[in-house]
C-alpha positions as CSV (number, residue, x, y, z in Angstrom):
1,X,-26.8,5.0,-50.9
2,X,-25.4,7.5,-48.4
3,X,-27.1,10.4,-50.3
4,X,-30.5,8.9,-49.6
5,X,-30.0,8.9,-45.8
6,X,-31.7,11.8,-44.1
7,X,-29.6,14.4,-42.3
8,X,-31.1,13.7,-38.9
9,X,-30.2,10.0,-39.2
10,X,-26.6,10.7,-40.1
11,X,-26.4,13.2,-37.2
12,X,-27.8,10.6,-34.8
13,X,-25.3,8.0,-36.1
14,X,-22.4,10.5,-35.6
15,X,-23.7,11.3,-32.1
16,X,-23.9,7.6,-31.5
17,X,-20.2,7.2,-32.2
18,X,-19.2,9.7,-29.5
19,X,-21.8,8.6,-26.9
20,X,-21.2,4.9,-27.6
21,X,-17.5,5.3,-27.3
22,X,-17.9,7.0,-23.9
23,X,-20.4,4.4,-22.6
24,X,-18.0,1.6,-23.8
25,X,-15.5,2.5,-21.1
26,X,-17.6,4.5,-18.7
27,X,-17.7,3.3,-15.1
28,X,-20.7,1.1,-14.4
29,X,-22.1,0.9,-18.0
30,X,-18.9,-0.8,-19.3
31,X,-19.3,-3.7,-16.8
32,X,-18.6,-7.1,-18.2
33,X,-21.7,-8.3,-16.2
34,X,-24.0,-6.0,-18.3
35,X,-25.0,-7.7,-21.6
36,X,-23.9,-6.1,-24.8
37,X,-27.4,-5.8,-26.1
38,X,-28.5,-3.9,-23.0
39,X,-25.6,-1.5,-23.4
40,X,-26.5,-1.0,-27.0
41,X,-30.1,-0.2,-26.1
42,X,-29.0,2.2,-23.4
43,X,-26.8,4.1,-25.8
44,X,-29.6,4.3,-28.4
45,X,-32.0,5.6,-25.7
46,X,-29.5,8.2,-24.7
47,X,-28.8,9.4,-28.3
48,X,-32.4,10.2,-29.1
49,X,-33.1,12.8,-26.4
50,X,-29.5,14.2,-26.6
51,X,-30.0,14.9,-30.3
52,X,-32.2,17.8,-29.2
53,X,-29.2,19.5,-27.6
54,X,-26.2,18.3,-29.7
55,X,-27.9,18.1,-33.1
56,X,-27.1,21.8,-33.9
57,X,-23.4,21.0,-33.3
58,X,-23.4,18.1,-35.7
59,X,-25.7,19.1,-38.6
60,X,-23.3,21.7,-40.1
61,X,-20.4,19.2,-40.4
62,X,-22.2,16.3,-42.0
63,X,-20.4,14.9,-45.0
64,X,-21.8,12.4,-47.5
65,X,-18.4,11.4,-48.8
66,X,-17.6,7.9,-47.6
67,X,-14.0,8.7,-46.7
68,X,-14.8,11.9,-44.8
69,X,-17.7,10.3,-43.1
70,X,-15.5,7.3,-42.0
71,X,-12.9,9.7,-40.7
72,X,-15.6,11.7,-38.8
73,X,-17.0,8.6,-37.2
74,X,-13.5,7.4,-36.2
75,X,-12.7,10.8,-34.7
76,X,-15.9,10.9,-32.7
77,X,-15.4,7.4,-31.4
78,X,-11.9,8.3,-30.2
79,X,-13.2,11.4,-28.5
80,X,-16.0,9.5,-26.7
81,X,-13.6,6.8,-25.6
82,X,-11.2,9.4,-24.2
83,X,-14.0,11.1,-22.2
84,X,-15.1,7.8,-20.7
85,X,-11.6,6.6,-20.0
86,X,-10.7,9.7,-18.1
87,X,-13.6,9.1,-15.8
88,X,-12.9,5.4,-15.5
89,X,-9.3,5.8,-14.5
90,X,-10.4,6.8,-11.0
91,X,-12.2,3.5,-10.6
92,X,-9.2,1.6,-12.0
93,X,-6.9,3.3,-9.5
94,X,-9.2,2.4,-6.7
95,X,-9.3,-1.2,-7.9
96,X,-5.5,-1.3,-8.0
97,X,-5.3,0.1,-4.4
98,X,-8.0,-2.5,-3.4
99,X,-5.6,-5.3,-4.6
100,X,-2.8,-3.7,-2.7
101,X,-4.9,-3.5,0.4
102,X,-5.7,-7.2,0.0
103,X,-2.0,-8.1,-0.2
104,X,-1.2,-5.8,2.8
105,X,-3.7,-7.6,5.1
106,X,-3.0,-11.1,3.9
107,X,-6.0,-11.7,1.7
108,X,-4.4,-11.4,-1.7
109,X,-4.9,-15.1,-2.5
110,X,-8.7,-15.1,-2.0
111,X,-10.5,-14.2,-5.2
112,X,-13.7,-12.3,-5.6
113,X,-16.4,-11.5,-8.2
114,X,-15.6,-8.2,-9.9
115,X,-18.6,-6.2,-11.1
116,X,-16.9,-3.8,-13.5
117,X,-14.2,-6.0,-15.1
118,X,-13.8,-9.5,-16.5
119,X,-10.5,-10.2,-14.9
120,X,-10.4,-11.9,-11.5
121,X,-9.5,-9.7,-8.5
122,X,-8.8,-10.1,-4.8
123,X,-12.0,-10.2,-2.6
124,X,-11.1,-7.0,-0.8
125,X,-10.4,-5.2,-4.1
126,X,-13.7,-6.4,-5.6
127,X,-15.5,-5.3,-2.5
128,X,-14.0,-1.8,-2.6
129,X,-14.7,-1.5,-6.4
130,X,-18.3,-2.6,-5.9
131,X,-18.9,0.0,-3.2
132,X,-17.3,2.7,-5.3
133,X,-19.6,1.9,-8.2
134,X,-22.6,2.0,-5.9
135,X,-21.5,5.4,-4.6
136,X,-21.0,6.8,-8.1
137,X,-24.6,5.9,-9.1
138,X,-26.1,6.8,-5.7
139,X,-24.6,10.3,-5.9
140,X,-25.7,10.7,-9.6
141,X,-22.1,11.1,-10.9
142,X,-23.1,9.2,-14.0
143,X,-25.5,12.1,-14.8
144,X,-22.6,14.5,-14.4
145,X,-20.5,12.4,-16.9
146,X,-23.4,12.5,-19.4
147,X,-23.6,16.3,-18.9
148,X,-19.9,16.6,-19.5
149,X,-20.4,14.5,-22.6
150,X,-23.0,16.9,-23.9
151,X,-20.8,19.9,-23.1
152,X,-17.8,18.3,-24.9
153,X,-19.4,19.4,-28.2
154,X,-18.6,23.0,-27.2
155,X,-14.8,22.6,-26.5
156,X,-14.3,19.5,-28.7
157,X,-16.3,20.3,-31.9
158,X,-17.2,17.7,-34.4
159,X,-14.9,19.1,-37.1
160,X,-11.9,19.6,-34.8
161,X,-9.0,17.3,-35.5
162,X,-7.9,14.9,-32.8
163,X,-4.4,15.7,-31.4
164,X,-3.0,12.5,-29.8
165,X,-0.3,14.4,-27.9
166,X,-2.8,16.7,-26.2
167,X,-5.1,13.7,-25.3
168,X,-2.2,11.7,-24.0
169,X,-0.9,14.6,-21.9
170,X,-4.4,15.1,-20.4
171,X,-4.8,11.4,-19.8
172,X,-1.4,11.1,-18.0
173,X,-2.3,14.1,-15.8
174,X,-5.6,12.5,-14.8
175,X,-3.9,9.1,-14.3
176,X,-1.3,10.7,-12.0
177,X,-4.0,12.5,-10.0
178,X,-6.2,9.3,-9.7
179,X,-3.3,7.2,-8.4
180,X,-2.3,9.9,-6.0
181,X,-5.8,9.9,-4.6
182,X,-5.7,6.1,-4.4
183,X,-2.4,6.1,-2.7
184,X,-3.7,8.6,-0.1
185,X,-6.7,6.3,0.5
186,X,-4.6,3.2,0.9
187,X,-1.8,4.8,2.9
188,X,-3.1,3.4,6.3
189,X,-2.9,-0.2,5.0
190,X,0.5,0.4,3.5
191,X,1.7,1.6,6.9
192,X,0.0,-1.3,8.6
193,X,1.7,-3.8,6.3
194,X,5.1,-2.2,6.9
195,X,4.8,-2.3,10.7
196,X,3.3,-5.8,10.9
197,X,5.9,-7.3,8.6
198,X,8.7,-5.6,10.5
199,X,7.4,-6.9,13.8
200,X,6.9,-10.4,12.3
201,X,10.4,-10.3,10.9
202,X,11.9,-9.4,14.2
203,X,10.0,-12.1,16.0
204,X,11.2,-14.6,13.4
205,X,14.8,-13.6,14.1
206,X,14.3,-13.9,17.9
207,X,12.6,-17.3,17.7
208,X,13.7,-19.1,14.6
209,X,12.4,-22.5,15.9
210,X,8.8,-21.3,15.7
211,X,7.1,-20.8,12.3
212,X,6.1,-17.2,13.1
213,X,4.6,-16.6,9.7
214,X,1.9,-19.3,10.1
215,X,1.3,-18.3,13.7
216,X,1.0,-14.6,13.0
217,X,-1.1,-14.8,9.8
218,X,-4.5,-15.0,11.5
219,X,-3.7,-12.1,13.7
220,X,-2.5,-10.1,10.7
221,X,-5.7,-10.8,8.8
222,X,-7.8,-10.0,11.9
223,X,-6.0,-6.6,12.4
224,X,-6.4,-5.8,8.7
225,X,-10.1,-6.5,8.7
226,X,-10.6,-4.4,11.8
227,X,-8.7,-1.6,10.1
228,X,-10.8,-2.0,6.9
229,X,-14.0,-2.0,9.0
230,X,-13.3,1.4,10.5
231,X,-11.6,3.0,7.5
232,X,-13.7,1.9,4.5
233,X,-16.6,4.4,5.1
234,X,-14.1,7.3,5.2
235,X,-12.1,5.9,2.3
236,X,-15.1,5.7,0.0
237,X,-16.4,9.1,1.2
238,X,-13.1,10.6,0.2
239,X,-13.1,8.8,-3.1
240,X,-16.6,10.1,-3.9
241,X,-15.4,13.6,-3.0
242,X,-12.3,13.3,-5.2
243,X,-14.4,12.0,-8.1
244,X,-16.9,14.8,-7.6
245,X,-14.1,17.4,-7.7
246,X,-12.8,15.9,-10.9
247,X,-16.2,16.0,-12.6
248,X,-16.9,19.6,-11.5
249,X,-13.4,20.8,-12.5
250,X,-13.7,19.2,-15.9
């Protein structure tokens, strides 16, 4: 049955494995709010024009043996997932820092609707993640990721074996870089939380008869919201710059 399938259709299916694996975890397109059928149609729509560019990289390595074809599809899927996950890790780091910001300013218990994940998240973290996704699409970084996906056929050929150690090392490096960027962006809120909690703790020692925590909580939240109001444009701008440097470098 496989022998009757045209070469171009097999090539498109192999390209679908890498492109679909990337879109499965890519920021924005992997959102739980996006129906699975829509994501499938988006990937199919991307495969057809991309075959003009990547078809020459795939055709020489087509195999009609079921075992070799299954291994090739699995390898291409893993490669695509790795490319998308390396890009997504920056958004995950920013979401983690958004949750830390919410806890720092006293809003950790208020839930919010998350656009890019099915898990509930603090309202502040959901807001920061939503703005980050909007920035990524506004600045056309998703086009850069697709461009990197096409270029990946040059340095990650179809017939090249997948080396888990190399992929894990690269992923750990990007994870460390992403969380370092997120830590820099959230450092004002961490410093704010340390200073405020230290002041509240000293006041509680000086006046143990007064419930300082309940009295100070509105002021802590107000100060955190003021800090968020003035810092979120700069924070998201620096995030976009860091993501842009990542895409250009890779």
